[in-house]
C-alpha positions as CSV (number, residue, x, y, z in Angstrom):
1,M,15.5,-26.5,-11.1
2,R,12.4,-24.5,-11.4
3,T,8.9,-25.5,-10.6
4,G,5.8,-24.4,-12.5
5,I,5.1,-21.7,-10.1
6,A,8.8,-20.3,-9.9
7,E,8.7,-20.5,-13.6
8,A,5.8,-18.4,-13.9
9,L,6.7,-15.8,-11.4
10,A,10.1,-15.6,-12.9
11,S,8.5,-14.6,-16.3
12,A,6.3,-12.2,-14.8
13,G,9.9,-10.5,-13.8
14,M,10.5,-11.5,-10.2
15,S,14.1,-12.1,-9.2
16,E,15.3,-15.9,-9.5
17,R,15.8,-16.1,-5.7
18,A,12.7,-14.7,-4.5
19,A,10.7,-16.7,-7.3
20,Q,12.4,-20.0,-6.0
21,E,11.7,-18.7,-2.5
22,K,7.7,-18.1,-3.4
23,A,7.6,-21.9,-5.0
24,R,8.9,-23.5,-1.5
25,I,6.1,-21.2,0.2
26,F,3.5,-22.4,-2.1
27,K,4.6,-25.9,-1.6
28,A,3.8,-25.7,2.2
29,V,0.7,-23.7,1.8
30,D,-0.7,-26.4,-0.8
31,R,0.0,-29.1,1.5
32,E,-1.9,-27.1,4.3
33,L,-4.9,-27.0,2.4
34,K,-4.4,-30.6,1.0
35,T,-4.9,-29.6,-2.4
36,G,-2.5,-32.2,-4.3
37,D,-3.8,-32.0,-8.1
38,N,-6.9,-30.9,-7.2
39,P,-8.1,-29.1,-10.5
40,E,-10.4,-26.8,-8.6
41,A,-7.4,-25.2,-6.8
42,L,-7.1,-21.7,-7.3
43,R,-3.5,-19.8,-6.5
44,W,-2.4,-16.1,-6.4
45,F,0.3,-14.2,-5.4
46,V,-0.3,-11.0,-4.1
47,P,2.7,-8.8,-3.2
48,G,3.4,-5.7,-0.6
49,R,4.3,-2.6,-1.8
50,I,7.0,0.0,-1.8
51,E,5.8,3.6,-1.7
52,V,9.1,5.5,-2.8
53,L,7.2,8.8,-2.8
54,G,3.7,10.3,-2.1
55,K,3.3,10.4,1.7
56,H,-0.5,10.6,2.6
57,T,-1.2,11.9,-1.1
58,D,-3.4,9.6,-2.6
59,Y,-6.7,10.3,-0.6
60,A,-6.2,13.9,-1.5
61,G,-6.2,13.5,-5.0
62,G,-2.6,13.7,-5.3
63,R,0.6,11.9,-6.6
64,S,2.6,8.8,-5.5
65,L,5.7,7.2,-7.0
66,L,5.3,3.4,-6.5
67,C,6.3,-0.2,-7.0
68,A,5.5,-3.8,-5.9
69,A,7.7,-5.6,-3.6
70,E,9.1,-9.4,-3.9
71,R,7.5,-10.1,-0.9
72,G,3.9,-11.2,-0.3
73,F,1.0,-13.5,0.2
74,C,1.0,-17.1,-1.5
75,V,-2.6,-17.8,-1.6
76,V,-4.2,-21.0,-2.6
77,A,-7.8,-21.4,-2.5
78,R,-10.7,-24.4,-3.1
79,P,-14.2,-23.2,-3.9
80,R,-16.8,-24.2,-1.5
81,T,-20.6,-25.2,-2.4
82,D,-22.0,-22.7,0.3
83,S,-21.5,-19.4,1.5
84,L,-18.6,-20.3,4.3
85,V,-15.1,-18.7,3.9
86,R,-12.5,-20.5,6.3
87,I,-9.3,-18.9,6.2
88,D,-5.8,-20.7,7.4
89,D,-3.0,-18.7,8.1
90,D,0.2,-20.8,7.6
91,V,2.4,-18.1,9.5
92,R,0.2,-17.2,12.6
93,R,-0.9,-20.9,12.5
94,Q,-4.4,-19.5,13.1
95,S,-7.6,-20.0,11.5
96,F,-10.9,-17.6,10.9
97,E,-14.0,-18.4,9.4
98,F,-17.4,-16.7,8.6
99,T,-20.3,-16.5,6.3
100,I,-20.8,-14.1,3.6
101,F,-23.4,-11.6,4.7
102,P,-24.2,-8.0,4.2
103,N,-24.2,-7.1,7.8
104,L,-20.8,-9.2,8.7
105,E,-19.1,-7.3,11.8
106,I,-15.9,-8.5,13.2
107,A,-13.9,-6.7,16.0
108,S,-11.4,-4.1,14.9
109,S,-8.7,-5.6,16.7
110,H,-8.8,-9.2,15.0
111,W,-6.8,-9.7,11.8
112,G,-10.0,-10.9,10.5
113,L,-11.2,-7.7,10.0
114,Y,-9.9,-7.3,6.7
115,P,-11.3,-10.2,5.0
116,A,-14.7,-9.9,6.7
117,A,-14.7,-6.0,5.3
118,V,-14.3,-7.7,1.9
119,A,-17.0,-10.2,2.3
120,R,-19.6,-7.7,3.5
121,R,-19.0,-5.4,0.8
122,L,-19.0,-8.0,-1.9
123,A,-22.5,-9.0,-0.3
124,R,-23.8,-5.6,-0.7
125,N,-22.4,-4.6,-4.2
126,F,-23.3,-7.9,-5.7
127,P,-26.2,-9.3,-4.2
128,G,-27.4,-12.8,-4.2
129,A,-25.8,-16.2,-3.1
130,L,-22.6,-15.9,-3.2
131,R,-19.9,-19.2,-3.0
132,G,-17.3,-19.2,-0.1
133,A,-13.8,-20.6,-0.1
134,D,-11.4,-22.6,2.0
135,I,-8.3,-20.4,1.8
136,S,-4.9,-21.3,2.8
137,L,-2.3,-18.5,2.8
138,A,1.3,-17.6,3.9
139,S,3.1,-14.2,4.0
140,D,6.6,-13.2,3.9
141,L,5.8,-9.6,4.2
142,P,6.9,-8.1,7.5
143,S,3.6,-7.3,9.7
144,A,2.4,-3.7,10.0
145,A,5.6,-2.4,8.8
146,G,4.4,-0.1,6.1
147,M,4.6,-2.7,3.1
148,S,0.8,-2.7,3.0
149,S,0.2,-6.2,4.4
150,S,-3.3,-5.8,5.1
151,S,-4.0,-4.1,1.6
152,A,-2.4,-7.3,0.3
153,L,-4.8,-9.3,2.5
154,V,-7.8,-7.4,1.3
155,I,-7.0,-8.0,-2.5
156,A,-6.3,-11.8,-1.8
157,I,-9.5,-12.4,-0.3
158,Y,-11.0,-10.2,-3.1
159,S,-9.1,-12.5,-5.8
160,V,-10.5,-15.6,-4.0
161,L,-14.0,-14.6,-3.8
162,S,-14.4,-12.9,-7.2
163,A,-12.9,-16.0,-9.0
164,V,-14.8,-18.4,-7.3
165,N,-18.3,-16.2,-7.9
166,R,-17.2,-15.0,-11.3
167,L,-17.6,-11.4,-10.4
168,S,-16.3,-9.9,-13.4
169,E,-19.1,-11.4,-15.5
170,R,-21.5,-9.5,-13.2
171,T,-23.5,-6.6,-14.5
172,E,-22.4,-4.3,-11.8
173,Y,-19.2,-5.1,-12.1
174,Q,-18.9,-4.2,-16.0
175,A,-20.7,-0.9,-15.4
176,D,-18.0,0.3,-12.9
177,I,-14.6,-1.3,-13.0
178,H,-12.9,-1.8,-16.5
179,T,-9.4,-1.6,-15.5
180,E,-7.0,-2.7,-12.9
181,E,-6.8,0.7,-11.9
182,D,-10.5,1.0,-11.5
183,L,-10.4,-2.6,-9.5
184,A,-7.7,-0.8,-7.2
185,G,-10.0,2.3,-7.0
186,Y,-12.9,0.2,-5.8
187,L,-10.5,-1.9,-3.5
188,G,-9.5,1.1,-1.7
189,C,-12.9,2.0,-1.2
190,V,-13.8,-1.4,0.2
191,E,-11.2,-0.7,2.9
192,N,-11.8,2.8,3.4
193,G,-15.7,2.3,3.4
194,Q,-16.5,4.9,0.7
195,S,-18.8,4.3,-2.4
196,Y,-17.2,3.6,-5.7
197,R,-19.1,4.9,-8.5
198,S,-22.9,2.9,-8.1
199,L,-21.2,0.5,-5.7
200,V,-22.2,1.8,-2.6
201,G,-20.0,1.8,0.4
202,D,-20.4,0.8,3.9
203,S,-18.1,1.1,7.3
204,G,-14.8,-0.5,6.0
205,V,-12.3,-1.2,8.3
206,G,-12.2,2.1,9.9
207,T,-9.3,3.9,8.3
208,F,-9.8,6.9,5.9
209,G,-7.1,5.9,3.3
210,G,-6.8,5.9,-0.5
211,S,-6.1,3.6,-3.1
212,E,-2.3,3.7,-3.7
213,D,-1.6,0.5,-2.0
214,H,-4.0,-1.1,-4.1
215,T,-2.8,0.3,-7.3
216,A,0.6,-0.9,-6.8
217,I,-0.3,-4.2,-5.9
218,L,-2.6,-4.5,-8.7
219,A,-0.8,-2.2,-11.4
220,S,3.0,-2.4,-10.6
221,K,5.5,-3.3,-13.4
222,A,8.6,-5.2,-12.5
223,G,11.5,-3.6,-12.8
224,H,9.9,-0.1,-13.1
225,L,8.4,2.5,-11.1
226,K,5.0,4.1,-11.7
227,Q,3.7,7.6,-11.2
228,Y,-0.1,7.7,-10.7
229,S,-2.4,10.4,-9.6
230,F,-5.3,9.5,-7.3
231,C,-9.5,10.2,-7.4
232,P,-9.7,8.9,-9.9
233,V,-6.5,6.5,-10.3
234,K,-4.7,7.7,-13.5
235,L,-1.2,6.6,-14.6
236,E,0.9,9.4,-15.7
237,R,4.5,7.8,-16.1
238,T,6.0,4.7,-16.1
239,L,9.9,4.8,-15.2
240,Q,12.8,2.1,-15.7
241,L,14.5,1.5,-12.7
242,P,18.3,1.3,-13.4
243,G,19.0,-2.5,-13.5
244,E,21.8,-2.4,-10.9
245,L,19.6,-0.6,-8.2
246,V,17.4,-2.5,-5.7
247,F,15.8,-1.7,-2.5
248,V,16.8,-2.6,1.0
249,I,14.0,-2.4,3.4
250,G,14.8,-1.6,7.1
251,V,11.8,-2.7,9.5
252,S,12.0,-0.4,12.7
253,G,10.6,-2.6,14.9
254,I,7.8,-0.4,16.1
255,A,4.6,-1.7,14.6
256,A,2.4,0.8,12.2
257,D,-0.9,-1.0,12.6
258,K,-3.6,1.4,11.3
259,T,-6.2,-0.5,13.1
260,G,-4.1,-0.4,16.1
261,S,-2.4,2.4,18.1
262,A,-1.6,4.3,15.0
263,K,-5.0,4.3,13.8
264,L,-6.1,7.8,15.5
265,R,-2.8,9.4,14.3
266,Y,-3.3,8.1,10.9
267,N,-6.8,10.0,10.6
268,R,-5.9,12.8,11.8
269,A,-4.0,13.1,8.8
270,S,-6.7,12.4,6.5
271,Q,-9.1,14.5,8.6
272,A,-7.1,17.4,8.1
273,V,-7.3,17.0,4.3
274,R,-10.9,16.8,4.8
275,S,-11.2,19.8,7.0
276,I,-9.3,22.1,4.3
277,L,-11.3,20.8,1.5
278,Q,-14.7,21.3,3.4
279,A,-13.6,24.9,4.0
280,W,-12.5,25.6,0.6
281,R,-16.2,24.4,-0.3
282,S,-18.2,26.2,1.7
283,E,-16.3,29.7,0.4
284,E,-15.8,28.5,-3.4
285,G,-18.3,26.2,-4.0
286,P,-18.5,22.1,-4.2
287,L,-17.0,21.7,-7.6
288,A,-13.6,20.7,-6.0
289,A,-13.8,16.6,-5.4
290,T,-10.3,16.5,-4.0
291,L,-7.8,18.9,-2.3
292,A,-5.7,18.2,-5.3
293,A,-8.5,19.7,-7.5
294,A,-9.0,22.7,-5.3
295,A,-5.3,23.7,-5.4
296,A,-4.9,23.4,-9.1
297,S,-8.2,25.4,-9.9
298,S,-6.1,28.4,-10.4
299,F,-2.7,29.4,-10.3
300,D,-3.4,31.6,-7.2
301,A,-5.2,28.7,-5.7
302,P,-2.7,27.4,-3.3
303,D,-2.0,31.0,-1.8
304,R,-5.7,31.5,-1.6
305,I,-5.9,28.0,0.6
306,R,-3.0,28.9,2.8
307,A,-4.8,32.3,3.6
308,M,-8.1,30.7,4.0
309,I,-6.8,28.4,6.9
310,R,-5.2,31.2,8.5
311,R,-8.3,33.6,8.8
312,T,-10.9,30.8,9.1
313,G,-12.0,31.1,12.6
314,T,-13.7,27.5,12.4
315,L,-11.1,25.7,11.5
316,E,-9.3,23.6,14.4
317,D,-5.7,23.9,14.8
318,P,-4.7,26.1,11.6
319,A,-1.1,26.0,12.4
320,W,-1.1,22.0,11.9
321,L,-3.9,22.3,9.0
322,L,-1.2,24.9,7.2
323,D,1.6,22.3,7.8
324,R,-0.3,19.5,6.3
325,F,-1.5,21.6,3.2
326,E,2.4,22.6,2.8
327,Q,3.6,18.9,2.8
328,F,1.1,17.8,0.5
329,W,1.4,20.4,-1.9
330,A,5.2,20.0,-2.0
331,E,5.5,16.4,-2.1
332,S,2.5,16.0,-4.8
333,E,3.4,19.1,-6.9
334,K,7.3,19.5,-6.8
335,I,8.8,16.8,-5.4
336,I,7.6,13.7,-7.3
337,P,7.4,15.5,-10.7
338,L,10.9,16.4,-10.1
339,A,12.3,13.4,-9.0
340,S,10.4,11.0,-11.7
341,K,12.4,13.5,-13.9
342,A,15.9,13.0,-12.4
343,L,15.5,9.2,-12.0
344,T,14.9,9.3,-15.7
345,R,17.8,11.1,-16.7
346,R,19.4,8.9,-14.2
347,D,20.5,11.8,-12.0
348,L,20.8,9.8,-8.6
349,R,22.4,12.7,-7.1
350,A,19.4,15.1,-7.9
351,F,16.9,12.1,-6.9
352,G,18.2,11.7,-3.6
353,E,18.0,15.2,-2.7
354,L,14.6,15.4,-3.7
355,V,13.7,12.1,-1.5
356,D,15.7,13.9,1.5
357,E,13.5,16.7,1.4
358,S,10.3,14.3,1.2
359,Q,11.7,12.6,4.3
360,A,12.2,16.2,5.9
361,A,8.6,17.5,5.5
362,A,7.2,14.0,6.8
363,E,9.3,14.9,9.9
364,S,8.4,18.6,10.5
365,L,5.1,18.9,8.8
366,L,3.5,15.5,8.4
367,G,4.4,14.5,11.7
368,N,3.9,11.0,10.9
369,Q,7.3,10.0,11.6
370,V,8.8,8.1,15.1
371,P,12.9,8.6,16.1
372,E,13.3,5.2,14.6
373,T,12.5,5.8,11.3
374,V,14.1,9.3,11.4
375,W,17.5,7.3,12.4
376,L,17.3,4.8,9.8
377,A,16.9,7.3,6.9
378,R,19.7,9.4,8.1
379,Q,22.1,6.4,8.6
380,A,21.3,4.8,5.3
381,R,22.4,7.9,3.5
382,A,25.3,8.2,5.7
383,L,26.3,4.9,4.7
384,G,26.1,5.5,1.2
385,A,22.7,4.8,-0.1
386,C,21.6,6.9,-3.4
387,A,18.2,7.7,-1.6
388,A,16.3,6.5,1.7
389,S,12.8,7.2,3.0
390,A,10.5,6.1,5.5
391,F,7.1,5.1,3.8
392,G,3.5,3.8,4.4
393,A,1.4,5.4,7.2
394,G,4.1,6.0,9.4
395,F,4.1,6.2,13.1
396,G,6.3,3.1,13.2
397,G,7.0,1.1,10.2
398,S,9.9,0.8,7.6
399,V,12.6,2.8,5.6
400,W,13.5,1.9,1.9
401,A,17.0,2.5,0.9
402,L,18.3,2.5,-2.5
403,V,21.6,0.8,-3.6
404,S,23.4,-1.0,-6.3
405,R,22.3,-4.9,-6.6
406,E,26.2,-5.8,-5.8
407,E,26.4,-3.6,-2.7
408,A,23.1,-4.7,-1.2
409,A,24.3,-7.2,1.0
410,G,27.0,-5.6,2.6
411,F,25.1,-2.4,2.7
412,T,22.4,-4.5,4.8
413,G,24.7,-5.8,6.9
414,R,26.1,-2.6,8.0
415,W,22.6,-0.8,8.3
416,R,21.5,-3.7,10.6
417,E,24.5,-3.5,12.6
418,A,24.6,0.0,13.0
419,Y,20.7,0.1,14.3
420,E,21.3,-3.2,16.4
421,H,24.3,-0.8,18.0
422,S,22.0,2.4,18.5
423,T,20.3,2.8,21.9
424,F,16.8,2.0,20.1
425,K,15.3,-1.0,22.2
426,A,13.1,-1.6,19.0
427,A,16.0,-2.9,17.1
428,R,15.9,-6.3,18.8
429,T,12.7,-6.7,16.9
430,S,14.0,-5.2,13.5
431,E,14.1,-7.0,9.9
432,F,16.3,-6.0,6.8
433,L,15.3,-7.6,3.7
434,V,16.1,-6.8,-0.1
435,T,13.5,-6.6,-3.0
436,A,14.0,-5.7,-6.4
437,A,10.9,-3.8,-8.0
438,G,8.5,-6.7,-8.4
439,P,5.8,-7.9,-10.5
440,P,1.9,-7.1,-9.6
441,A,-0.4,-9.5,-8.4
442,I,-0.5,-12.4,-10.6
443,R,-2.8,-15.7,-10.7
444,L,-0.9,-19.0,-11.2
């Protein structure tokens, strides 16, 4: 029998099984916070996301093809009368608390870095006394697996603090945030530290990413993929995923922690985009806001960018920068538009071949793959997945495989067994899960 929470999630488009599982998690989280029938209790489900295509494209102004997962954070909160925020993580069995303050700082190695970054930025962008909250949460997302658990946590904490402080009624909010896509752009800037329109930035969490994750989490549509371009966030296309298809996620067991060991490598990929753009602006003027805008400024701009990289002596490691540009331009301007068209006409063979091309470019040009994710993607295709790719920041993380709903259980077992019998030690800590394209974040 459905509970009210399961009913609400199923009505939003979540599969019955996933909705029932979330209802069980919410029950435990409610018990942890001792909310009972407290009318002040606030509840959200905030999903992780699947980057179907769009490897390191968003912060360069490029495209991504996205959906939400059916796993994520179950969040229950109770407003406070002071500015203290207390977070109880029901999975980690850890607590963390802080006071909302413009100069709040947390060690970069602590998971509290993300909630603290939200509170610090809100204190700066919405000055005055802000109320805190007691927050209890639990996530069934695998951690540091490329499914954007960190951005989901950012959105979860923002959702609570925004609601208890009625931020959407503030003039600062209404001047710059009008849509879910605007909010996604702002929260991407909360994370990367950049300013968003008149809402001034700060240090963020120390990684220079974009707003792809936040857009997928806030603006996805159950049963569909959405094609977005970025800087600013713009919806280009909504594609219905054939109803018989689901995603099987293979978590490699290699953590992809953007605030940990992968941080420098992640930022190297984003810094390459900035270096190319800065060189272009020094030659062509400051008009191009992003690398995508620079490359689209004329029919021959991509070739001029390539020539500029080859001849500009001030650029470090031009071979790497050229590879980075080729990967970005192919992913954003060729692979994603053609893949979306292939999926629209249900040409899964063409779709799979384009995804293979994206994966190959990530391996040979972007260089953000590890042997485990390379193996998992190829093995998924060998086992019959119509498409498979690593996704997320890279340097570990997960691989998605698109299979029919009927074959998902059998495929998952074969894929898991093959990985467990491989030579990869990380297989011991791997995880495999099945998810449909789920609904976006929802207040319950």
